[in-house]
N, C-alpha and C positions, 0 to 999 in steps of 0.2 A: 356882928353879921353884914353881911351884905345885903345893899337894899334893892327889893327885887326888880327887875327890870319888866316894862310893861313888851307887849309886841310891835306897839310905835312906836317906842324908843327907838329900839331896835332898828326900825325903818327909818326913821326919821335922822339917824346919824350922821349918815352918809350915800351918798345918790347909789353907791355901790357896796351889797357884801358880797367880798370873795368867797367865791364856790372852792376850798381848796381840796388837794388829794394830797398827803403826805406818805412817803413811802421810807422815809429816813428821820429818825425822830433824832440826828444832830441836827436837820434842816427847822425843825416848830419854832427853836426859840430866835434865831438870825432872821428867819422871814419871817416872824411877828413884830420884830425890830424894823423893820424894812417897813412893814404896810405901816404901822403907829407912825413913823418920822414921815408916812407921804399922806398924813393925816388919815388915816381908817383905822376904825378901831375894833369894829365887828367882825368877828374870824368864825366864818363857818367852815369847822374843819370837818370833811366829809367822814361818813364812819364805812369809806371801801376800801379800805387797809387792816391788816393785822396791827399797824405801830399808832393808826388813829388815835387811841384810848391814851395811850405814852402821849404821845404829841401833846395833847387839850393839857396834859397834867403839866409835862414841861413849862407850856405856855404859860398856863395858868400861874404856875410858881413864880416864874422868871421874870413874866413881863405883866405888872399888876395894871399899866396901862391898856391894854388889850383886854376886849371880853371874848371870852371864849366861847363859842357856839359848836353844836352838834348837828351835822346833816346827817339825812339820809337814816335819820328815826324813823323804826317802821314797828317796832315794839316796845310795851314795858320794859323791857330788861335792856333795849337799848336805851332807854330814855335813862334810866339809874345807871347805868354804867357812866353815861356822861356826863350825868349831874356828880357821880362819885367821883369823877377825873379834872372835874372843877369846871363844864359848862356852864354859862345861865341864862344860854337858852337856847333853844332845838326847833329845827326846820326836817320837816316830815318829807318826803315824794307824793304820799297819799294822806286820806285822813283816817281814822275810826277813833271812835269814840272810845276805847282804852288808854290809846296811846294819847287823847286829848285827858282823860281823867290823872293819868300817870304825870303827866306832866306838870297840870293843875296841882298833884299831891308831893312832888316835889319843887315847888316852886319854880320852876322853867316855864317861861315864858315861850310860846308856840306859835309858829308862823305853819300854820297846815299845808300840805298842796293839795290843790285842784284843779281839774280843769273841764266840768262841766256845771252845767244849775243845778245840777241833783246834789252834788260833791261843794257845794256853795252852801247850800242849805241846809245841808248836814253837819258840818260846820258851824253854821249860826245857831243854828238850834241850841249845840252844845256852848255857844257862849263866843264863839270867834268869830271876829267881821276885820280882822288885818290875814291876807290869806297872800299864799306861795302861790301863784300862778306855774304851773309844771305842767308838760314840758310847752315853754310859751310858744316859741315861733313853731315848735311842731302843731298845735291845736288850736291854730287861729292868729295869735302874735296880737298887734293893735287892732286891729278889725273885731278879735272877737271880746277884748278888752272894752273897746266903744259899745258895744253889743250889749256886753253885762251894765253898761253904768244906768240903763234907766233902770231893771228891775230891782240889779243891787246897787242904789246909790249908796248904800249906807255903807260900804263894801271898800277897803283900800287894798292893793294886791302889792307885792314884791315880785314881778316876771323873772323867770329863770328857767332855762334852758336855751337854748341856741341864743342865749344873747351875746351882744357883740360891743365893743367901743362903737362900732358904723351902724347900729342900730339902737343901742341905749336912748340917744336924744330922741328920736322919736318917741318912745312909749316912755321915757318919764316927762314929755310934755305932756300925756293924755293925766287929766284930773284927778281917776282913779288909782293912778300910779303912786305911789311914794318913794322906790326906790327898787332897783333891780339887783337880780345876781348875779354874779359872773364868773368866770373862770380865768380870765385874762389879765387878771391882776398879780396872778401868778404861774407863770408858765413855767413848764416841764424844763426847761432847758434851761433858763434863768435860776432856778434853785440848783438845778446839777451842776450847774458850775458855778453857784457860789456868789452870783450877780445879784447881791443885796439892791445894791444901787439903782438899778433897774427896776427890780421892784418898787421899790421907794417911789422913784419915777412915774411909772405908772398909777399908784397910788393916789399923785397930789392929782396927774391928770384926771382920773376919774371925779376927783372933788370938784371938779369945774364942770359938769356933765350938766348939771341942774344949777341954777342960779336962783 
């Protein structure tokens, strides 16, 4: 039995969790291998394409060093499908108690998405204190995180949405930010060209963003 990860363990593994959109199952395994080679193991495969679940399953079977996660989890059915495909953590764009309970029942650690104080309070009521701030840059960016540090002093965040290599350092410097989510580690053109060395290099660079 694989040991259950906590959300904090997922967040602390590397400064950046790659937000991955896969359109071709053939890309899944070499992409995962490239990220792992660059020191990035927590892989958020978003449920935005029909191929996403098959990609998760392929990575879970072929790349044991990777930790497969499911992004864009919006329902209990999404959570069940992701767990069945081998996901060990889930990331949601928002939060509902139903999704939270489903992930708990399935043994999936969850990073619930929040963008307001009320949503943070709802997630905390259900026992979640490691949260995804989404869409981070559109919803206030570093200024919002600084404002939340007072009333929500016990919450740790993974800002995602509009995060780039250029602004990640400012976010990661905040005491209530553990990691960020970003899609720049897996450029669509690099995947289309099979340029796995470029993805490995981007992953390795991201490891140096937070000392």
